[in-house]
C-alpha positions in Angstrom: -66.2 -74.4 -128.2 -63.2 -74.9 -130.5 -60.1 -72.7 -130.4 -61.0 -71.6 -133.9 -63.9 -72.1 -136.3 -63.2 -74.8 -138.9 -64.7 -77.0 -141.6 -64.2 -80.6 -142.6 -62.0 -79.3 -145.4 -59.9 -77.5 -142.8 -59.5 -80.7 -140.9 -58.4 -82.5 -144.0 -55.9 -79.8 -145.0 -54.5 -79.6 -141.5 -54.2 -83.3 -141.2 -52.2 -83.5 -144.4 -49.9 -80.7 -143.3 -49.3 -82.2 -139.8 -48.4 -85.5 -141.4 -46.1 -83.9 -144.1 -44.3 -81.8 -141.5 -43.9 -84.2 -138.6 -44.9 -87.8 -139.3 -41.4 -88.9 -138.3 -42.0 -87.3 -134.9 -45.1 -89.3 -134.0 -48.5 -88.1 -132.9 -47.0 -85.6 -130.4 -44.9 -84.0 -133.0 -47.9 -83.7 -135.4 -50.0 -82.1 -132.7 -47.2 -79.6 -132.1 -47.2 -78.6 -135.8 -51.1 -78.4 -135.8 -50.8 -76.1 -132.8 -48.5 -73.8 -134.6 -51.0 -73.6 -137.5 -53.8 -72.8 -135.1 -51.7 -70.2 -133.4 -51.0 -68.5 -136.7 -54.6 -68.4 -137.4 -55.4 -66.8 -134.1 -52.4 -64.4 -133.9 -53.5 -61.6 -136.3 -50.1 -59.9 -135.9 -46.9 -59.4 -137.8 -46.4 -61.9 -140.6 -49.8 -63.5 -139.7 -52.0 -60.4 -139.7 -55.2 -60.9 -141.6 -55.2 -64.7 -141.8 -58.8 -65.7 -141.2 -58.9 -69.4 -142.3 -56.8 -72.5 -141.9 -56.5 -72.6 -145.7 -55.0 -69.1 -145.7 -52.4 -70.1 -143.0 -51.4 -73.2 -144.8 -51.1 -71.6 -148.3 -49.6 -68.3 -147.0 -46.7 -67.1 -149.2 -43.9 -65.0 -147.6 -40.9 -63.7 -149.5 -42.1 -65.6 -152.7 -42.2 -69.0 -151.0 -45.0 -70.9 -149.1 -44.6 -70.5 -145.3 -44.7 -74.3 -145.0 -42.1 -76.0 -147.1 -44.4 -79.1 -147.5 -46.8 -77.2 -149.7 -44.1 -76.6 -152.3 -41.8 -79.7 -151.9 -43.8 -82.2 -150.0 -45.2 -85.3 -151.8 -46.7 -86.4 -148.5 -48.8 -83.2 -148.2 -50.6 -84.1 -151.5 -51.5 -87.6 -150.2 -55.0 -88.3 -148.9 -55.4 -87.5 -145.2 -55.7 -90.6 -143.0 -58.2 -90.9 -140.0 -55.4 -90.8 -137.4 -54.1 -87.4 -138.6 -57.7 -86.2 -138.9 -58.4 -87.0 -135.3 -55.2 -85.2 -134.3 -56.1 -82.1 -136.4 -59.5 -81.9 -134.7 -57.8 -82.3 -131.3 -55.6 -79.3 -132.0 -58.4 -77.2 -133.5 -60.7 -77.9 -130.5 -58.4 -77.7 -127.5 -54.9 -79.1 -127.7 -52.1 -76.8 -126.6 -48.8 -77.9 -124.9 -45.2 -76.8 -124.4 -43.0 -76.2 -126.4 -45.5 -75.3 -129.2 -48.1 -73.8 -126.7 -47.6 -70.2 -128.0 -45.2 -70.9 -130.8 -45.7 -69.2 -134.2 -42.6 -70.8 -135.8 -40.7 -74.1 -135.9 -37.9 -75.5 -137.9 -35.4 -78.3 -138.0 -31.9 -76.8 -137.9 -30.2 -80.2 -138.3 -28.1 -79.0 -135.4 -28.6 -77.5 -132.0 -31.6 -75.1 -131.7 -30.4 -71.5 -131.8 -31.7 -69.4 -128.8 -33.5 -67.1 -131.2 -34.8 -67.3 -134.7 -35.4 -64.1 -136.7 -35.3 -62.4 -133.3 -38.0 -64.6 -131.6 -37.1 -66.4 -128.5 -37.0 -70.3 -128.4 -39.6 -72.0 -126.2 -38.1 -75.5 -126.6 -37.4 -78.4 -128.8 -39.3 -81.7 -129.6 -37.3 -84.2 -131.3 -35.8 -82.4 -134.4 -38.0 -79.3 -134.4 -37.2 -76.1 -132.4 -40.2 -73.9 -131.5 -40.3 -70.1 -131.2 -42.9 -67.7 -129.9 -43.2 -64.0 -130.5 -41.2 -61.6 -128.3 -43.1 -60.3 -125.3 -45.9 -57.8 -125.9 -45.7 -58.2 -129.7 -48.6 -60.5 -130.5 -51.3 -60.8 -127.8 -53.6 -62.8 -130.1 -51.5 -66.0 -129.8 -52.0 -66.1 -126.1 -55.8 -65.9 -126.2 -57.8 -69.1 -126.0 
C-alpha cells in the first residue's frame, strides 16, 4: 500500500518538481524533495492543513507566492517528466523515507551554513545544498504516520 493515494498525473507532476528543485543533487536529492512533498500531503496541520492531493501540495500558494519556487520561476518544472524522475517519484509515493527528509516539511538552500531553525522549526540535517526542517515536537502528528 502506498504512503498516499496517487494518479499517473501526480507521478508526472511530482517528477517534474523533484527534477526542478534538486536535479543538481542527484537521485538522492530528488528523492528527498519528493519525500517533503509526500510529507506535506500527509501532514494535515499548520500551513499544510486541508491539502488532499499532490497537485494541491505542489500548487499551494502561501503569502501570495507558490510554496515551491520552481512553479513560479522554474523553466525545468515546465519540461516533460523523464522516466528516471517518474521512477523516483513512484518510489517516494510508495515507500521511500530517509533522513534528513524523513519527517521534514520544509527545505531550502541558504547559500551558507544551515541555520539551526527555520521559521521556528528545528533542523533535521543537510544534504548537499538543501537544509531540511521538521515540525516542532507535538505540533504535527500526521507527518510521522506511515
